[in-house]
N, C-alpha and C positions, 0 to 999 in steps of 0.2 A: 310847723312842717318838719323841723328837725326831729322833734319828738316822735312823730309818726314814722319817719324813716328809721329811727333807732329801734322803735317797737317792732317794725316789720323785720328788721335785721335780726333782732333777738328771737322772734318767732321762727324764722328760717334756721337760725343756728340751733335752736332747741330741737326742731324737727329733724335736722340732719344728725344731731348728736343721738337722738332717740333711735334713729335708724341704724346708726353705727353701733350703739350700745346693744341693740337687740341682736346684732350679728346677722350676717347674711345666711339665711336658713333656706336653702334650696332643696326642694324635694325632687326636682326634675320630673320624671315620669312615674314616680312612686305612687301617685294618686290615680294614675290611669290604669285601668284593668289590662293585665298582660295575658289573661286566660279567658277573657269574655265574661268575667263575673262583675261583682260590685266590690269596691274598695273602701275601707274605712281605716283610719289611723288612730291608734291609741298609744300614747307615750312614745311617739316617734317610731313605732313599729307599724307597718302597713299590713293589713289582713285583707285578702281577696277571697270572697266566697263565690264559688261556682256551684250553683244549685241546679241540678237536673233531676228528671223524674226517677232516674236509677242510681244517682250518686250525689253526695255532698262533698265538696273539696274546699279546703282552706289553704291558700298559699301565704307564706309569711316572709316578709322582707324588711330589711332595715336600710333605708335610704338607697334602695335599688339593689342591695346585696342580699342574696338568699340567706335565710336563717335556718339552720339545721333543726329539724323537728324531732330528731332522735331523743327519746325520753319525754316527749311532750304528750299532753292529753288535751282533748277538746270535746265539748258537748254542744250541740246545736239544737235549739228549740225553734221549730217553724210554727208560725201563727197565721192561720187563715180564718179570719173572723173569730168565732168561738172555738174552732178546731185547733188542737195543739198536737204536734208530733215532735218527739225527741229522738236524737241520734247521737251515738258516741263515735267520734272520729279517732282514728289511730294513725301514727306516723306511716307514711307511704313512700319514704325515700326523699332525700333532698329537703326542700322547704315545704313539703306537702303533708297535710293531714286529710284522711279520707274515710268516708263511710259508704258502703254499698247497700242498696235496698230499694224500697219503693217510697217515693216522696211526692207530696202534692206541692208543686212549686208553680206559681203563676204570678202574673203582674199583680203587685199589691201585697204579696206575701211578705211578712216581716220575719226576720230571723234574729235570734239572740244567740251569740256564741260565747262560751266561756273557754278560753284557751290558757293552758298552763305550760309554758316552755320550761325545759329542764333548768332547775335552779332559780327560777323566777316566780314572782307571785302571779296568781291568776288574773287575767284581764277579761273584762266583759266588753263585747263588741256588738253593736246593733246594726243590722242591715235592712234596707228596704229593697226588695227585688223589683226590677223594672220590667 
């Protein structure tokens, strides 16, 4: 019985240590859409894609703080079955990248974005529109 108690205590201590070692990593609301889009996180940066029939917009934030998109570039590829549409997004002030045009966006559309923030390597982000 003493062995089982010691084993249980060791497991609890290990689990507690692992939690502490990992650090408290809170994202708060950074995974929740702020603009009615779909959010994905890559390397601790949250990207929210808002896809409409007349525009594609990506908002970028780092743990709830806006990331300036000045000097950034982005390309979004929309996939609807075998149909593929590409759009180049440009900085649109603040943490926003945007493209205007005519886009087929519907439930089930998949989007792949490649975003390059100024001075950073390109990141590929995959979205499934709901």
